[in-house]
FIMAR-650144 format. One line per field, with one value per residue: residue number from 1; residue in one letter; x, y, z of N, C-alpha, C, CB in turn. Coordinates in steps of 0.2 Angstrom, whole numbers. Glycine has a CB too. Layout:
// residues N
i NUM, ...
aa A, ...
nx X, ...
ny Y, ...
nz Z, ...
cax X, ...
cay Y, ...
caz Z, ...
cx X, ...
cy Y, ...
cz Z, ...
cbx X, ...
cby Y, ...
cbz Z, ...
***
This chain:
// residues 232
i 1, 2, 3, 4, 5, 6, 7, 8, 9, 10, 11, 12, 13, 14, 15, 16, 17, 18, 19, 20, 21, 22, 23, 24, 25, 26, 27, 28, 29, 30, 31, 32, 33, 34, 35, 36, 37, 38, 39, 40, 41, 42, 43, 44, 45, 46, 47, 48, 49, 50, 51, 52, 53, 54, 55, 56, 57, 58, 59, 60, 61, 62, 63, 64, 65, 66, 67, 68, 69, 70, 71, 72, 73, 74, 75, 76, 77, 78, 79, 80, 81, 82, 83, 84, 85, 86, 87, 88, 89, 90, 91, 92, 93, 94, 95, 96, 97, 98, 99, 100, 101, 102, 103, 104, 105, 106, 107, 108, 109, 110, 111, 112, 113, 114, 115, 116, 117, 118, 119, 120, 121, 122, 123, 124, 125, 126, 127, 128, 129, 130, 131, 132, 133, 134, 135, 136, 137, 138, 139, 140, 141, 142, 143, 144, 145, 146, 147, 148, 149, 150, 151, 152, 153, 154, 155, 156, 157, 158, 159, 160, 161, 162, 163, 164, 165, 166, 167, 168, 169, 170, 171, 172, 173, 174, 175, 176, 177, 178, 179, 180, 181, 182, 183, 184, 185, 186, 187, 188, 189, 190, 191, 192, 193, 194, 195, 196, 197, 198, 199, 200, 201, 202, 203, 204, 205, 206, 207, 208, 209, 210, 211, 212, 213, 214, 215, 216, 217, 218, 219, 220, 221, 222, 223, 224, 225, 226, 227, 228, 229, 230, 231, 232
aa M, K, K, L, L, L, F, S, F, L, L, L, A, Q, L, L, I, A, Q, E, E, K, G, L, V, A, V, P, E, I, P, H, E, I, I, I, N, G, D, T, I, Q, E, Y, T, I, P, E, I, F, I, G, V, D, V, K, D, E, K, Y, R, R, D, M, I, I, L, R, N, R, L, R, R, V, Y, P, Y, A, K, A, T, A, E, N, L, V, I, L, N, A, N, L, D, K, M, S, S, S, G, D, K, R, R, Y, I, K, R, S, Q, K, Y, L, E, E, Q, F, T, E, K, L, K, K, L, S, R, N, D, G, K, I, L, I, K, L, I, D, R, Q, T, G, Q, T, V, F, K, L, I, K, E, F, K, S, G, W, K, A, F, W, S, N, T, A, A, R, T, F, S, L, N, L, K, S, E, Y, H, P, E, S, E, L, D, D, F, Y, I, E, V, Q, L, Q, Y, L, F, Y, S, N, Q, L, E, E, R, A, P, H, K, P, I, N, L, N, Q, L, R, K, Q, W, S, S, K, I, G, E, D, E, F, F, P, S, E, L, R, E
nx 576, 574, 577, 590, 599, 596, 603, 615, 619, 619, 628, 638, 636, 639, 652, 660, 656, 667, 678, 679, 678, 692, 700, 700, 698, 684, 678, 667, 650, 645, 628, 617, 602, 594, 582, 573, 561, 551, 555, 561, 578, 591, 607, 622, 639, 658, 672, 689, 698, 714, 721, 732, 744, 760, 762, 774, 784, 778, 782, 794, 799, 793, 804, 815, 815, 815, 828, 835, 833, 839, 852, 856, 856, 864, 879, 887, 893, 900, 908, 916, 921, 930, 939, 944, 950, 963, 969, 970, 979, 989, 996, 998, 1008, 1020, 1024, 1035, 1034, 1027, 1020, 1016, 1007, 996, 993, 988, 978, 968, 964, 959, 949, 939, 936, 929, 919, 913, 907, 900, 891, 879, 872, 873, 865, 852, 846, 842, 839, 841, 847, 856, 863, 865, 875, 884, 889, 893, 904, 914, 912, 920, 931, 937, 937, 929, 919, 921, 934, 940, 939, 946, 957, 970, 976, 967, 958, 946, 943, 934, 924, 915, 915, 907, 896, 891, 888, 881, 869, 865, 864, 869, 877, 893, 901, 899, 900, 904, 897, 893, 892, 886, 879, 861, 855, 862, 870, 858, 860, 873, 866, 857, 864, 876, 867, 863, 876, 875, 865, 869, 866, 874, 890, 903, 915, 930, 927, 935, 939, 939, 923, 913, 900, 891, 897, 891, 879, 875, 879, 872, 858, 859, 858, 846, 836, 826, 815, 811, 812, 823, 833, 823, 831, 842, 838, 839
ny 1601, 1613, 1618, 1613, 1621, 1633, 1636, 1633, 1642, 1654, 1650, 1652, 1666, 1671, 1666, 1674, 1686, 1685, 1685, 1698, 1705, 1703, 1710, 1703, 1704, 1702, 1693, 1695, 1686, 1674, 1673, 1657, 1650, 1636, 1623, 1614, 1600, 1609, 1622, 1638, 1640, 1652, 1648, 1648, 1651, 1652, 1658, 1653, 1658, 1668, 1672, 1682, 1682, 1685, 1689, 1691, 1686, 1673, 1669, 1670, 1659, 1649, 1648, 1648, 1634, 1626, 1629, 1625, 1612, 1608, 1612, 1603, 1593, 1593, 1600, 1591, 1585, 1597, 1598, 1587, 1588, 1597, 1592, 1581, 1587, 1593, 1582, 1576, 1585, 1586, 1574, 1575, 1582, 1576, 1568, 1566, 1563, 1562, 1553, 1543, 1553, 1556, 1544, 1544, 1555, 1548, 1536, 1544, 1551, 1540, 1535, 1544, 1549, 1534, 1536, 1548, 1551, 1544, 1548, 1561, 1565, 1562, 1572, 1589, 1605, 1617, 1611, 1608, 1620, 1626, 1618, 1620, 1633, 1630, 1623, 1632, 1641, 1632, 1627, 1637, 1639, 1641, 1627, 1627, 1632, 1621, 1610, 1617, 1616, 1606, 1595, 1594, 1583, 1585, 1584, 1577, 1570, 1580, 1585, 1578, 1571, 1583, 1596, 1592, 1584, 1596, 1606, 1621, 1636, 1634, 1643, 1650, 1659, 1659, 1674, 1681, 1693, 1701, 1694, 1692, 1679, 1672, 1676, 1671, 1658, 1657, 1661, 1651, 1639, 1642, 1640, 1628, 1621, 1625, 1617, 1606, 1597, 1598, 1593, 1604, 1610, 1620, 1637, 1640, 1655, 1664, 1668, 1679, 1680, 1689, 1701, 1702, 1700, 1715, 1721, 1719, 1720, 1735, 1739, 1733, 1735, 1729, 1725, 1720, 1705, 1703, 1692, 1684, 1677, 1684, 1696, 1712
nz 897, 894, 904, 905, 895, 896, 910, 905, 896, 907, 916, 905, 903, 917, 917, 907, 912, 923, 918, 912, 925, 928, 918, 908, 889, 881, 870, 856, 854, 845, 837, 834, 829, 833, 830, 843, 846, 842, 845, 845, 849, 854, 850, 856, 848, 853, 849, 847, 864, 870, 880, 890, 880, 873, 857, 851, 860, 861, 849, 847, 857, 853, 842, 848, 854, 845, 837, 848, 847, 836, 835, 846, 837, 827, 833, 840, 826, 821, 832, 831, 819, 822, 831, 824, 814, 821, 825, 813, 806, 816, 813, 799, 801, 805, 798, 782, 771, 755, 748, 760, 767, 758, 758, 770, 772, 764, 770, 780, 775, 771, 783, 790, 780, 782, 794, 795, 785, 781, 794, 793, 780, 785, 791, 792, 778, 784, 797, 792, 788, 799, 803, 797, 802, 813, 810, 807, 818, 827, 820, 814, 801, 784, 779, 764, 765, 771, 760, 750, 756, 756, 763, 774, 772, 771, 759, 749, 756, 760, 748, 740, 748, 760, 752, 741, 749, 754, 748, 748, 756, 755, 760, 773, 786, 803, 813, 827, 835, 822, 815, 818, 818, 821, 834, 841, 840, 848, 861, 861, 861, 872, 881, 882, 886, 898, 904, 904, 890, 880, 876, 879, 868, 868, 855, 840, 842, 855, 863, 871, 879, 887, 882, 871, 873, 878, 865, 857, 863, 866, 850, 845, 854, 868, 867, 855, 850, 858, 867, 879, 889, 893, 896, 909
cax 579, 575, 581, 599, 602, 596, 609, 623, 618, 618, 634, 643, 638, 644, 660, 662, 658, 671, 684, 679, 682, 700, 703, 700, 695, 680, 675, 661, 647, 641, 623, 615, 596, 593, 576, 573, 555, 548, 556, 568, 582, 597, 612, 631, 648, 662, 679, 695, 700, 718, 722, 738, 749, 761, 762, 782, 786, 779, 784, 802, 797, 794, 806, 820, 814, 815, 834, 841, 834, 843, 860, 858, 856, 872, 883, 892, 895, 904, 914, 920, 926, 936, 943, 947, 956, 967, 971, 973, 987, 995, 1000, 1001, 1015, 1025, 1027, 1038, 1033, 1022, 1017, 1014, 1001, 994, 989, 984, 972, 965, 961, 956, 941, 936, 934, 923, 911, 911, 906, 895, 889, 871, 869, 871, 858, 845, 850, 838, 843, 840, 852, 865, 865, 868, 883, 891, 892, 898, 912, 916, 915, 925, 937, 941, 938, 923, 917, 923, 941, 943, 938, 952, 966, 970, 979, 961, 957, 940, 940, 930, 918, 911, 911, 903, 891, 888, 886, 876, 864, 860, 863, 870, 884, 897, 906, 896, 906, 900, 896, 886, 893, 887, 873, 857, 853, 871, 870, 854, 862, 875, 864, 855, 870, 876, 863, 864, 881, 876, 862, 873, 863, 879, 898, 906, 923, 930, 927, 942, 941, 938, 919, 911, 891, 890, 899, 886, 872, 875, 881, 863, 854, 861, 856, 839, 833, 826, 807, 812, 814, 830, 833, 820, 833, 848, 836, 843
cay 1601, 1620, 1621, 1614, 1624, 1639, 1635, 1633, 1651, 1658, 1649, 1655, 1671, 1672, 1665, 1681, 1692, 1685, 1687, 1705, 1708, 1702, 1715, 1700, 1704, 1698, 1690, 1694, 1678, 1675, 1669, 1654, 1648, 1629, 1620, 1609, 1600, 1614, 1627, 1639, 1641, 1655, 1643, 1655, 1647, 1658, 1657, 1652, 1664, 1667, 1676, 1685, 1678, 1690, 1684, 1692, 1681, 1667, 1667, 1669, 1655, 1643, 1646, 1645, 1628, 1623, 1631, 1620, 1605, 1608, 1613, 1595, 1587, 1595, 1602, 1584, 1583, 1602, 1597, 1581, 1591, 1602, 1587, 1576, 1591, 1593, 1577, 1576, 1591, 1584, 1570, 1577, 1588, 1573, 1566, 1570, 1560, 1567, 1545, 1543, 1559, 1554, 1538, 1543, 1557, 1542, 1531, 1548, 1552, 1534, 1534, 1549, 1544, 1528, 1537, 1552, 1552, 1540, 1551, 1567, 1563, 1563, 1579, 1593, 1609, 1621, 1609, 1609, 1629, 1627, 1614, 1625, 1637, 1629, 1620, 1638, 1642, 1627, 1627, 1645, 1639, 1639, 1621, 1629, 1634, 1615, 1607, 1617, 1615, 1598, 1592, 1595, 1579, 1585, 1589, 1572, 1570, 1587, 1589, 1572, 1572, 1590, 1602, 1588, 1583, 1602, 1611, 1626, 1638, 1632, 1649, 1653, 1663, 1662, 1681, 1681, 1699, 1704, 1694, 1691, 1675, 1669, 1677, 1664, 1652, 1657, 1660, 1644, 1634, 1641, 1637, 1618, 1621, 1628, 1615, 1598, 1597, 1597, 1592, 1610, 1611, 1629, 1638, 1643, 1662, 1666, 1673, 1685, 1681, 1696, 1708, 1703, 1705, 1722, 1725, 1719, 1726, 1741, 1738, 1731, 1736, 1723, 1721, 1716, 1698, 1701, 1682, 1686, 1674, 1689, 1705, 1711
caz 893, 890, 911, 906, 890, 901, 914, 902, 895, 911, 918, 902, 904, 921, 917, 903, 917, 928, 914, 912, 929, 929, 917, 902, 883, 881, 862, 856, 853, 837, 840, 829, 830, 831, 835, 847, 849, 840, 851, 842, 853, 851, 851, 857, 851, 857, 846, 855, 867, 869, 885, 892, 876, 869, 849, 849, 865, 859, 843, 850, 862, 847, 835, 850, 854, 836, 837, 852, 844, 829, 839, 849, 832, 821, 837, 841, 820, 820, 837, 830, 814, 825, 835, 817, 810, 826, 825, 805, 803, 819, 811, 795, 800, 807, 791, 778, 764, 752, 749, 766, 767, 751, 759, 777, 771, 758, 775, 786, 770, 771, 793, 791, 776, 786, 800, 796, 777, 781, 800, 789, 775, 789, 793, 786, 776, 790, 799, 785, 787, 807, 805, 793, 804, 820, 809, 806, 825, 830, 816, 812, 793, 784, 775, 759, 766, 772, 755, 746, 759, 754, 770, 779, 772, 769, 752, 746, 758, 760, 740, 738, 754, 761, 747, 738, 751, 759, 742, 751, 754, 762, 761, 777, 792, 810, 817, 832, 833, 815, 811, 823, 819, 824, 842, 844, 838, 852, 865, 864, 863, 878, 886, 882, 888, 904, 906, 902, 886, 876, 879, 875, 866, 865, 849, 838, 843, 862, 863, 876, 877, 890, 879, 865, 875, 879, 860, 853, 868, 860, 843, 844, 860, 872, 866, 849, 850, 862, 871, 885, 894, 895, 898, 915
cx 580, 580, 589, 600, 599, 602, 615, 624, 619, 627, 640, 642, 642, 652, 662, 663, 665, 679, 684, 680, 687, 704, 702, 699, 690, 679, 669, 658, 647, 634, 621, 608, 596, 585, 575, 565, 550, 549, 560, 572, 590, 604, 619, 635, 652, 667, 683, 695, 709, 721, 729, 744, 752, 766, 771, 786, 785, 781, 791, 804, 800, 801, 816, 821, 817, 824, 839, 839, 838, 850, 861, 859, 866, 878, 890, 896, 902, 911, 917, 923, 931, 941, 948, 953, 960, 971, 975, 978, 992, 998, 1002, 1007, 1021, 1025, 1030, 1037, 1027, 1016, 1011, 1008, 996, 986, 984, 979, 967, 961, 958, 947, 937, 931, 930, 918, 909, 905, 901, 891, 881, 868, 867, 868, 854, 845, 843, 843, 846, 847, 857, 865, 867, 874, 887, 893, 895, 901, 915, 916, 918, 931, 941, 940, 932, 924, 922, 931, 942, 942, 944, 958, 966, 971, 973, 958, 948, 936, 933, 923, 914, 910, 905, 897, 886, 884, 881, 869, 862, 860, 866, 876, 888, 903, 904, 900, 900, 900, 892, 888, 891, 879, 868, 857, 858, 871, 862, 856, 868, 872, 861, 861, 876, 873, 862, 870, 880, 869, 864, 870, 869, 886, 902, 915, 924, 931, 935, 943, 936, 929, 913, 904, 887, 891, 893, 880, 870, 876, 873, 858, 853, 857, 849, 836, 830, 820, 807, 817, 824, 828, 829, 827, 840, 845, 838, 835
cy 1610, 1623, 1621, 1618, 1632, 1641, 1635, 1640, 1655, 1657, 1652, 1661, 1675, 1671, 1672, 1687, 1692, 1686, 1695, 1708, 1708, 1706, 1710, 1703, 1699, 1698, 1689, 1687, 1679, 1670, 1664, 1651, 1640, 1628, 1615, 1606, 1605, 1621, 1629, 1642, 1645, 1648, 1649, 1650, 1652, 1656, 1656, 1657, 1662, 1674, 1678, 1681, 1684, 1688, 1685, 1684, 1676, 1665, 1664, 1662, 1647, 1644, 1645, 1638, 1621, 1623, 1625, 1614, 1604, 1610, 1607, 1590, 1588, 1598, 1598, 1584, 1590, 1601, 1591, 1582, 1593, 1595, 1583, 1580, 1593, 1588, 1574, 1578, 1590, 1579, 1568, 1580, 1581, 1568, 1569, 1567, 1561, 1557, 1545, 1549, 1558, 1549, 1538, 1547, 1550, 1538, 1538, 1550, 1546, 1533, 1540, 1549, 1540, 1531, 1543, 1553, 1550, 1545, 1559, 1569, 1564, 1571, 1584, 1599, 1615, 1617, 1608, 1615, 1628, 1625, 1619, 1628, 1636, 1625, 1628, 1642, 1637, 1627, 1633, 1645, 1636, 1631, 1622, 1628, 1625, 1611, 1609, 1615, 1607, 1594, 1591, 1588, 1577, 1586, 1583, 1572, 1577, 1589, 1584, 1571, 1578, 1594, 1598, 1590, 1590, 1608, 1618, 1631, 1635, 1637, 1652, 1653, 1662, 1669, 1680, 1690, 1702, 1703, 1691, 1685, 1669, 1670, 1672, 1660, 1651, 1657, 1653, 1638, 1637, 1639, 1627, 1616, 1621, 1623, 1607, 1594, 1593, 1597, 1599, 1609, 1619, 1631, 1640, 1650, 1662, 1671, 1674, 1684, 1688, 1704, 1709, 1703, 1709, 1724, 1726, 1723, 1732, 1743, 1737, 1732, 1730, 1721, 1721, 1711, 1696, 1694, 1686, 1681, 1679, 1696, 1704, 1713
cz 891, 898, 909, 902, 894, 906, 911, 901, 899, 916, 912, 903, 909, 921, 911, 908, 920, 925, 914, 918, 931, 922, 909, 896, 882, 873, 862, 853, 848, 839, 834, 831, 829, 833, 837, 849, 847, 843, 848, 847, 850, 854, 851, 855, 850, 851, 852, 857, 869, 876, 888, 888, 872, 862, 850, 852, 864, 853, 845, 852, 859, 845, 838, 854, 850, 835, 842, 850, 840, 831, 842, 844, 830, 826, 838, 832, 820, 826, 835, 823, 816, 827, 828, 815, 816, 826, 819, 805, 809, 815, 806, 795, 804, 803, 786, 768, 761, 749, 756, 769, 764, 757, 767, 776, 768, 765, 779, 784, 773, 779, 791, 786, 780, 791, 799, 788, 778, 787, 794, 783, 779, 792, 787, 783, 780, 794, 797, 787, 794, 806, 801, 796, 809, 815, 807, 813, 827, 827, 814, 804, 792, 779, 767, 756, 765, 767, 750, 749, 758, 759, 775, 777, 772, 765, 747, 749, 760, 752, 738, 743, 755, 757, 742, 742, 753, 751, 746, 751, 758, 763, 768, 782, 797, 812, 821, 832, 830, 814, 818, 823, 823, 831, 844, 845, 846, 858, 867, 866, 870, 883, 887, 885, 894, 909, 906, 898, 880, 879, 876, 872, 863, 858, 847, 842, 849, 861, 869, 875, 881, 886, 872, 865, 874, 872, 855, 856, 865, 853, 842, 847, 861, 871, 858, 848, 853, 865, 879, 892, 896, 894, 907, 920
cbx 575, 564, 579, 603, 600, 589, 608, 623, 613, 611, 634, 645, 634, 643, 663, 656, 653, 670, 682, 673, 681, 702, 711, 697, 699, 675, 678, 658, 640, 646, 615, 619, 591, 598, 571, 575, 555, 543, 557, 568, 582, 598, 613, 634, 653, 666, 682, 703, 693, 719, 719, 739, 744, 763, 758, 786, 785, 774, 785, 805, 790, 789, 804, 821, 809, 810, 833, 842, 829, 841, 862, 853, 848, 871, 880, 884, 886, 898, 911, 917, 923, 933, 936, 942, 953, 964, 967, 969, 985, 995, 998, 997, 1013, 1024, 1023, 1047, 1033, 1027, 1025, 1022, 1001, 1002, 996, 989, 972, 972, 967, 961, 941, 941, 942, 924, 911, 917, 912, 899, 892, 871, 877, 875, 857, 843, 862, 832, 840, 831, 851, 865, 858, 864, 885, 889, 891, 895, 914, 913, 911, 924, 936, 950, 945, 917, 909, 921, 944, 942, 931, 954, 968, 975, 985, 954, 962, 938, 949, 933, 917, 916, 918, 908, 895, 893, 892, 878, 865, 866, 853, 869, 885, 901, 906, 889, 910, 902, 895, 886, 896, 893, 874, 850, 849, 879, 870, 848, 866, 877, 861, 851, 875, 877, 857, 864, 884, 876, 856, 874, 859, 879, 902, 906, 924, 935, 921, 941, 939, 946, 916, 914, 887, 895, 908, 888, 872, 879, 888, 859, 859, 869, 860, 837, 829, 827, 799, 814, 813, 832, 845, 811, 836, 855, 823, 852
cby 1596, 1626, 1615, 1608, 1621, 1637, 1631, 1630, 1653, 1656, 1642, 1655, 1672, 1669, 1654, 1683, 1693, 1678, 1683, 1707, 1709, 1693, 1716, 1695, 1705, 1698, 1683, 1699, 1674, 1671, 1673, 1650, 1653, 1623, 1620, 1612, 1600, 1613, 1625, 1645, 1635, 1664, 1635, 1658, 1641, 1657, 1664, 1651, 1667, 1666, 1673, 1684, 1671, 1695, 1690, 1701, 1683, 1665, 1672, 1675, 1656, 1644, 1655, 1649, 1628, 1631, 1638, 1621, 1602, 1614, 1619, 1593, 1591, 1602, 1603, 1575, 1584, 1610, 1597, 1573, 1597, 1609, 1581, 1573, 1599, 1593, 1573, 1579, 1601, 1582, 1566, 1579, 1599, 1571, 1565, 1568, 1553, 1575, 1539, 1543, 1566, 1548, 1532, 1547, 1563, 1536, 1525, 1556, 1551, 1529, 1537, 1555, 1540, 1525, 1538, 1559, 1546, 1530, 1551, 1568, 1556, 1556, 1580, 1596, 1610, 1621, 1606, 1608, 1635, 1624, 1604, 1630, 1640, 1625, 1614, 1641, 1644, 1620, 1625, 1646, 1634, 1646, 1622, 1634, 1640, 1613, 1608, 1623, 1617, 1595, 1597, 1602, 1578, 1586, 1591, 1566, 1566, 1593, 1589, 1566, 1573, 1593, 1606, 1581, 1579, 1607, 1612, 1624, 1645, 1624, 1654, 1651, 1673, 1659, 1686, 1674, 1701, 1702, 1688, 1694, 1674, 1674, 1688, 1662, 1651, 1660, 1665, 1641, 1634, 1644, 1641, 1612, 1623, 1638, 1618, 1592, 1604, 1600, 1585, 1616, 1604, 1633, 1643, 1644, 1668, 1671, 1672, 1693, 1674, 1695, 1708, 1699, 1706, 1725, 1721, 1713, 1728, 1739, 1732, 1728, 1741, 1724, 1726, 1720, 1696, 1707, 1675, 1682, 1666, 1689, 1707, 1718
cbz 888, 888, 919, 904, 881, 906, 917, 895, 894, 914, 920, 895, 904, 924, 913, 898, 922, 932, 905, 909, 932, 928, 922, 901, 878, 887, 860, 853, 856, 828, 843, 828, 827, 836, 833, 853, 856, 840, 857, 835, 856, 856, 844, 867, 847, 866, 841, 856, 875, 862, 888, 899, 871, 875, 838, 855, 870, 860, 837, 857, 864, 839, 829, 853, 855, 830, 839, 861, 842, 824, 844, 853, 824, 814, 843, 842, 812, 820, 844, 831, 810, 834, 840, 810, 805, 832, 827, 801, 804, 825, 812, 793, 808, 814, 788, 781, 765, 742, 752, 770, 764, 746, 760, 784, 765, 753, 779, 788, 760, 768, 801, 791, 769, 790, 803, 799, 771, 784, 807, 787, 770, 796, 790, 790, 771, 793, 802, 774, 784, 813, 802, 787, 803, 829, 800, 801, 830, 830, 810, 814, 791, 779, 773, 757, 775, 778, 754, 745, 768, 749, 776, 779, 775, 771, 744, 747, 763, 764, 731, 738, 760, 761, 742, 738, 756, 768, 741, 757, 753, 763, 755, 777, 791, 816, 813, 842, 833, 809, 804, 822, 812, 822, 845, 841, 830, 851, 865, 858, 854, 878, 885, 874, 886, 903, 904, 907, 886, 871, 876, 880, 858, 869, 847, 829, 836, 865, 856, 876, 879, 894, 877, 860, 879, 884, 856, 853, 876, 857, 841, 843, 860, 880, 868, 844, 841, 869, 872, 884, 893, 891, 897, 916
***
C-alpha cells in the first residue's frame, strides 16, 4: 500500500514538473493528512486546472452558441411574418370594398393565430426579444407599428399573444450599425445562412456585413468581444 501511494505521488510530481517545463502554470497543492494502518500519510488534493483558456473568448464562444440556437428557433417566424405581410397587403390592395377587406383580415388573423400562437408560447422571453428585432429587420416595421397598422392584420395576433406572452417592448428596432447586440445577431445570422442552417430571405434594408465589421472593429477594437470569425 505504501509503495502504491509513493508511486502515485511521484507520478503526480512528474506531471506537474512536465507542465512547468511546457510553460504551464502550476496550481499550489493542498496537503491533507490521513491515517492508514496506523501510519500518517500526506494526501494531496489538486484543484481543477484550466490550461490555455481565454476567459473572454470562452464567454464569447458560449454566448454565440446560445445566440445561434435562439436564431434557429425564431428566424423562421420573422421570415414568415414578412412573407405573410407582403401577401396580405398585396391582396388588400386589390380589394375596393371595406367589407371584403375586413373579412379578409379576419380570416388572416385566424390563420396566423392557428399557425403560430401555440408555437410562440413555447419561446422564452429572450427568444421573444430577438424575434421582435428580426421582424423589424425583415419588414422594416416594428411589431408596435404592425399592430397600429390596421391593414396589416397583425393587431389581434400580437396584442393577444406576443405582448402578453413576452411582456416585451414591441417598439424594439434592429440597428446592427449602432447596437452591439444587434451586430452579433447579424454576424451569427449570416453564419447560419452561409452554413445552410437557415433559409435566407432578404432583409427590408440591405445589410453590408463587411462594412459593419470594419465599423465595429474601429469602435471597440478586436480584443473586446469582437467576433473572432471576423478578425482579419
